[in-house]
C-alpha positions as CSV (number, residue, x, y, z in Angstrom):
1,M,7.9,-1.8,9.3
2,N,7.5,1.6,10.8
3,L,8.9,4.7,9.2
4,L,11.9,5.0,11.5
5,S,13.0,1.4,10.8
6,F,12.5,2.0,7.1
7,C,14.7,5.1,7.2
8,L,17.4,3.2,9.1
9,A,17.2,0.4,6.5
10,L,17.5,2.9,3.7
11,T,20.5,4.4,5.4
12,E,22.2,1.1,5.4
13,I,21.3,0.4,1.8
14,A,22.7,3.8,0.8
15,R,26.1,2.9,2.2
16,G,26.4,0.5,-0.7
17,S,24.3,2.3,-3.3
18,V,22.6,5.7,-3.0
19,S,20.8,5.0,-6.3
20,L,19.4,1.7,-5.0
21,A,18.3,3.4,-1.8
22,G,16.5,6.1,-3.8
23,C,14.7,3.6,-6.0
24,A,13.7,1.6,-2.9
25,A,12.4,4.8,-1.2
26,M,10.4,5.9,-4.2
27,Q,8.9,2.4,-4.9
28,S,8.1,1.9,-1.2
29,L,6.7,5.4,-0.4
30,M,5.2,6.6,-3.7
31,G,4.7,3.2,-5.3
32,T,3.1,1.2,-2.5
33,D,2.6,3.1,0.8
34,F,-0.2,5.3,-0.6
35,L,-1.9,2.3,-2.2
36,H,-1.8,0.5,1.1
37,R,-3.1,3.3,3.2
38,L,-5.7,4.7,0.8
39,G,-6.6,2.0,-1.7
40,N,-9.8,0.1,-1.7
41,A,-10.0,-3.7,-2.1
42,D,-9.8,-3.5,-5.9
43,V,-6.7,-1.2,-5.8
44,L,-5.0,-3.5,-3.2
45,E,-5.6,-6.5,-5.4
46,R,-4.8,-5.0,-8.8
47,L,-1.9,-2.7,-7.9
48,F,-0.6,-3.1,-4.3
49,K,-0.1,-6.9,-4.2
50,P,1.6,-7.0,-7.6
51,A,3.9,-4.1,-6.6
52,L,5.0,-6.0,-3.5
53,R,5.8,-9.0,-5.7
54,G,7.9,-6.7,-8.1
55,E,5.4,-7.2,-10.9
56,K,4.3,-3.5,-11.0
57,I,6.5,-0.5,-10.5
58,G,5.2,2.9,-9.2
59,A,6.3,6.1,-10.9
60,I,5.8,9.8,-10.5
61,C,6.5,12.7,-12.8
62,M,6.7,16.1,-11.2
63,T,8.2,18.6,-13.5
64,E,7.0,20.8,-16.4
65,P,8.6,23.6,-18.4
66,D,6.4,26.3,-16.9
67,A,6.1,24.9,-13.3
68,G,9.4,23.1,-12.5
69,S,8.6,20.9,-9.5
70,D,5.8,23.3,-8.2
71,L,3.0,20.7,-8.0
72,D,0.4,23.4,-7.7
73,G,1.5,24.8,-11.1
74,I,1.5,21.6,-13.1
75,A,-1.0,21.6,-15.9
76,T,-0.5,18.1,-17.4
77,A,-3.6,16.0,-17.1
78,A,-4.4,12.3,-17.6
79,R,-7.7,11.3,-19.1
80,K,-8.9,7.6,-19.1
81,V,-9.5,6.2,-22.6
82,D,-10.0,2.7,-23.9
83,G,-6.8,0.8,-23.2
84,G,-5.2,3.2,-20.8
85,Y,-4.8,7.0,-20.3
86,L,-4.2,9.9,-22.6
87,L,-1.8,12.5,-21.2
88,S,-1.8,16.1,-22.2
89,G,1.1,18.4,-21.4
90,R,4.9,18.3,-22.1
91,R,8.1,17.5,-20.3
92,P,11.0,19.9,-20.1
93,G,13.8,19.6,-22.6
């Protein structure tokens, strides 16, 4: 569906639940749209298709104590290690 249709669908979903509309927007835009547009064949197979089936969920963390939501000021980094990723940094609170 194109972006306008997607926004209209989210508007209708939000009539019943703003939280559900927010979750749908984040999963659809941040969780899958970028994968679909920018992912190679491996990414599409490993991440995009399972996300469409609801088997994987996308997430984004965008705040730090010294940067707030200023993405340019975020210092947290992820380093790939055996079995996953090692995160350095801290969350507010």
